[in-house]
N, C-alpha and C positions, 0 to 999 in steps of 0.2 A: 482617383488620385487627388489629394487636396491641392489647393493653389500653392501652399507653402512647399509641398513635396515637389511640385513641378519647378518652382522657382529655385529650390535648393539644388536639384539636379542640374538645372541650367547653370547656376552660379558656379558650381564645382567643375563642370565639364566643358562649357562653351569655349570656343577658340576664336576670339575676335581677331580680325585681320588687321595688319598694320595700316591699311588704308583708312581706318577710323581716325588715325592721328590727324588727318586733314581737318576734321571738325573738333576733335578733342584737344589737340595741342594748343591752339590759340585760346580756347576757353580756359584751360588750366593756367596758362601764362597770364591771361587777363585777370583771372580771379586772384592770382598771387599778388598782382599789383593792387587789387582791392584790399587784400589783407594788410599789405604794407601801409596803405593809405589810412586804414582804420585802426592801426595798431595804437595810435595815440589819441583815439577818439575818447570822449568822456566815458562812454559806456564800457569800452575796453579797459580803460584805467580802473574804473570802479570794480569791474569783475575781477581783474588781477588782484587788486587790493583785498577784495573779499575772500578770494580763494587761496592766495599764496600761502597763508599760514597753515593750510590743511592739505596742500597738494604738491609737496616737494617731489621733484623728479627731474630727469635729464632732457626732456623734450622741449625743443625750441619754441618760443613765442616769436613769430616772424615780425621783424620791425621793432622788437623790444630786446632788452638784455636779460630778462628773467627766463627761467625754465620751470616747467611744471611736470607733473605726472602725465602720462599719455592721455587719459580721459579729459583732464582739466586743460591740457594744451589744445586738444581738439576743440573743446568748448570755446576757449578764448580766441583761437585763430578764426573760428567760424563767426564769432561775434564781431571781431574786427573786420572780417571780409564783408559782413552784411551791414555794418554800421551806417554806411552812407547810401545803401540801396543802389550800388553801382555794379553789382555782380550779375552774371547771366541768369537767364531763366528759360524754361521750355514750356511748350504749349499744352500737350495732352494732360499732363499732371498739374500744370500751373504752379510749378515749383522753381526755386532757385537751386539747381542740383549741385553745381560745382562747389558752392560755398559750404555745403554740408559734406560732400564726398571728399574733397581735397584735404581739408584739415583732419578728417578721420583717418584717411589713408596715409598721410604723412606721419601722423602719430603712430599708426600701426607699423610703419616702416622702421620705427625705432625699436619695435619689439621683435620683428622678423625682418632682417635686411632685405630690401627689394630694389629691383632695377626699374628704369623708366618703362621698360616693356611690361613689367609686372604691374606697375601703376596704371598703364594704359588699359590692360585687360581688366583689372579690378574696377576701374572707373567705368568702362563700357558695360560691365555687368551691373553696376549700381544704377546707371542711367537707364538701362533696359528695364530693370525692375520698377523704377520710379515711373517711367513713361507708360509702360504696359499696364501698371496698376492705375495710372491716370485714365487710360482708355477704359479699363474695366469699371471704374467708379464714376467716370464722366465728370464734367465740371460741376455736377450737382453737389459733389463733396465739398468743393470750395464755396459754392453758393450757400451752403448750409452754415457757413461761418468757420470752417476748419482751415487753418493755415497749412496748406498742403506741403510747403517746404518742411514744416515740422513733423507732419504725419507721414506722408509718403517718403520724405527725405530720411527719416529714421530707419524705415524698413530697407530703403535702398542702401544706406550706409552699412547696415548690418550685413547685407549680402555682399557688398563690395569688400568690406574688411574680411569677411569670411574667406573670400577668394584670395586676398592678399596673404592671409595667414595660412592658406592651404588647408582649411578645415575639410573634414569629410562631408559627404552629402548629408549624413544624419546630423552631424554637428551644425552644419549650415542651416538645416531645417529648424533646429532648436534655436539658433541665433535669430532667425527670422521670427519665430514664434515669440521669443522673449522681447524682441524689439517692438512687436505689435502692442504689448502692454505698456510701452512707454511712448507710443506714437501719438502725441497730441499737441495742440496749439490752436490759437483762435485769431481770426482776422480782426476781431474787435480790439485786439491789442495794438493794431497798427497806429503809428503816430506816437508811440512810446518806446522806451528802452526794451520792452518785452519782445518786440519784433525781432531784433538781432539776437536776443537771448534765446528765442525759440529755435532759431537756426543753430545756435551753439549747443543747446540741449540735444537737438537731433544728431549732431555729429558725435557728441559724447555718448548718447544712449545707444547709437548704432554700434560704436566701437565697444562699449561695455557689454552689449548683448553678445557680440562675437567672442569676447574674452571669456565670458561666463560659459558659453557653449563649448569653448575649447577645453573647459574643465568638466564637460559632460553635464552641466546644468540643463534641465529640460523644460520645455513648454508644450502646450497642446497645439499640434500641427494643423488643426482645423480652425484656428482662431481668426485667420484672415478672411476666409470666404464663407463663414458660417452665418446664419441669419441672426444669431446672438453674439456674433463676433464683430470684427472691425467693419466689414462691409455692410453688415446688416444694421448695425447701430449708428454708423457714421456716414452712411450713404444709402442709396436705393439699390439693394442687392439684386442682381440679375445673374443667375447661374450661367445662362447661355452666353451673355455678354462677357462674363469672366472667362469662360472657356475659350471664346473667340480671341480675346486679347492675349491669353497665355499661349494659344496655339501659334502665335506669331513671334514668339521669343526668338530674337536673333535672325528672323527671316522676313524682312530685312532687319538690320539693327535699327532701333528706333532713333538713335542719335543721328543716323544718316537719313532716315526717312523724314524726320521732322526738323532736324538741325537744332541749333541753339541760338537764342537771341542775346547778343552781346550789347550791353547798354552804353550809349554815349553820355548820358546825363544822370546825375545822382538824385533820382526821384522815382516814384513808383512807375513801373512799366506801363500802367494804364494811363499815365499822362503822356506817354511818348508819341502816340499817334497824333494827338492834338498839338504837341510841341513840334513834330515834324511838319504838320499842316501850317503852324504859325511861321516856321522857318521858310516855308514855300511862299507865303504871302508877305514876308517881312520887307522885301525889296520895294514893294509897292506902298508901304506905309511908314517905313522907318523915318522918313523925312517929314512926316506930318502926323505924328502920334497925337498931338494936341487936337487934331481934327476928328479923332475917333469918338463916336457918340455911343456906340454899343458894340459888345462882343457877344456872340452866341455860339455855344458848342452843343453838339448832339453826340451821344455815345451810348453803347449798350448799358442796360440797367445794372447788370452785375459788375460792370466796370465802375460805374458811377457810385455804387454802394461802398466801394473800397476807397473812394476819394471824398470823405465827408466834410472836409475843411474848406469852406468857401473863402473866408477871410482868416488866414492862419495867424496864430499868436506866437508860435514857436517854430524852431527849425524843423523839428520832426513833423509838425503839422503842415509846414510849407511843402514838404516833399510828397505829401498826399493831398495837395490842393491843385485841382485842374486850373482854376482861374489864375493862381499865382504862377504856375509853370508856363501857361500860355503867355501871360503878360511879360514875364522875364524874357522869353524867346523873342517877342516882338520888340522889346526895348533894346536888348543887347545881342540877340542872335545866338546865345549860348547860356548854359547853366553849369557852373563849376562849383567845386567844393569851396573855393574862396568866396564865391557869391553867396553860398549858403551861410558860411561863417560870418559874413558881413551883414546878414539879414536882408537878402535881396527883396523880400516881400514888403519891407518897410520903405524902400525907395519911393519917393513921392509919385513918380511917373508909373511905376509898377503898381503901387497901391491904387492909383486912380483907375487903371485899367482893370484891376481885380474887381473893383466896385461897379464897373460897367458891364461885367460879365454875367451872363445867365447860362445855366446848364439845363439841358433837357435829356433825361434818361429815356431810352426807348426800349421796349420789350425786345429781348434778344430773339432774332429770327431762327438761329441755329445754335442751340445750347450745347452742341458737340464741338463747336469751334470757339477758340479764344479770340482769334482774329478772323472774323468772317469777311472775306473780300466783298461779299454782296451787301455787307452792312458796315461800311467804313465810318470812322469818326468824321464829323463835318464841322468845320469852323467857318463862321460868318462874321465879317467885320463891316460895321456900318460907319460911314463917314458922311453924315448928313444924308442926302438923297442917294449917294453912291454906296453900293454894296459889293464887297468882294467875298468870294466863297471858294473853298476848296475842300476836297474829301481825301482822306488818307486811309487806305486799307492796311498798309504795313508800315510800321515806324522804321526810322533809321536804326540799323542794327539787327533787324530781322533777317532770316535767311533770304527772303525775297527782296530785301533792300539792305544788303550787308555793309558793314564798315570795312574799309580796306585795311590791309596790313599796316599801311602808313598811318591810317587814322587810329588803329589800335595801339601802335607804337607811340603816337603822340599822346594818347590817353594815358598810357603807362608812364611816360616821361612826366606828364603833368601830375600824376598821382604820387610818384616816387622820387621825383627830382633826379632821376637817373637819365643818362643819355638815351635817346630813342633806340640806338643800336642795341642796347641791353635787352630790349624786348625780343629782337631777332635772335639773340643769343639764348634767351629763355625758351624759345620755341624748340630748342634741341633737346628738351628734357626727356622725350621718349627714348633717346639713345644713351641716357646716363646709366652707368653701371651701378651706382649707388644713389638712389633718388633722394634720400634724406640729406646726404652730403651735398648733392647738387643744389638743392634749394637753400640749404644753410649758407653755402658760399655766396649766394645771391641776395642775402639779407644785409642791408646797410648796417 
């Protein structure tokens, strides 16, 4: 049986338990806040302007007044949700899953009415596909330069939408096969508008693959795990590893096994261990920042490669600059969208600390782990002869170091300018009888 055949059977027949809502409900609510926050971002405005003449339709753009066709609405909402890099991510696939799945599923809910329970089941299927494929391909796929949110996310979105639309096993298999042909994106695009666009394309492509398969358009169902297909060309294919990963579908559910990382700060997740470390040391240096003579950070090499901007020139570059993010945390104890909009990296104190920072990439000791607790990020601060040092294995927001509901509500309120209580209300989405109407009513 091919990998696609196994995934299609699982997507069509699996019965996720309602207990998954404990992990999924806050992730969806948090991502919705990210979509609202990014709706008026420059890249979202540009994409709407470019596509609106060609994509008329009834599907909502959350946080905006326009509507578009389902595929284009999925694209724009995903671009908005990923515009500020504040949306969640997961470890085995190294993807931002919700920002691809949620826009695709909410667009699909305008095609076939769906309840919150339907969305929960479809989301669980989509994350299971993404995470287990992440196990099968390993982090080697990302290390090769593929933006896994765009690659694995496309395939996961196709499976999730197929479930929401109640496609047959055969149709779901072809949806997955078709999605593979559109599953691409590159980490080299980070620091530009192409990064959120790649998330948007994943949402659109996954939805379109399912819609095409619903009309019995076909693909080759061995294209995912063939040595001349996705895994062979875009990773180091290992048939046994693929079989082991897929044998675990739903047992347990990957979203429960691994959890999701909800992000407190609008910057690349690979800056967050060092930012958490900086926050730990801040109380000891905040009153004597002028005495700092050097900053030194150590992190795994495949993390450092995604953070190429030492002294950033633009907002996008600053979000992928470890020195800038470390310095900002030491100076203010936080990094907000307002800080980014105001060019935090140009603040004279922040700029001085950026230029005092050195980065040492270390060979990853365990390439199967994104956050290896045995290889934490290390931050060292020199104040003349005095040296302060701390290590951080898990950033704030990781399942091992989670944000509280109150912290998530405060983040939502800051992003949307809605009262914190509105986040608590949003958490009730799994009980909604009409999920499209539920989220539409919560759009300012």
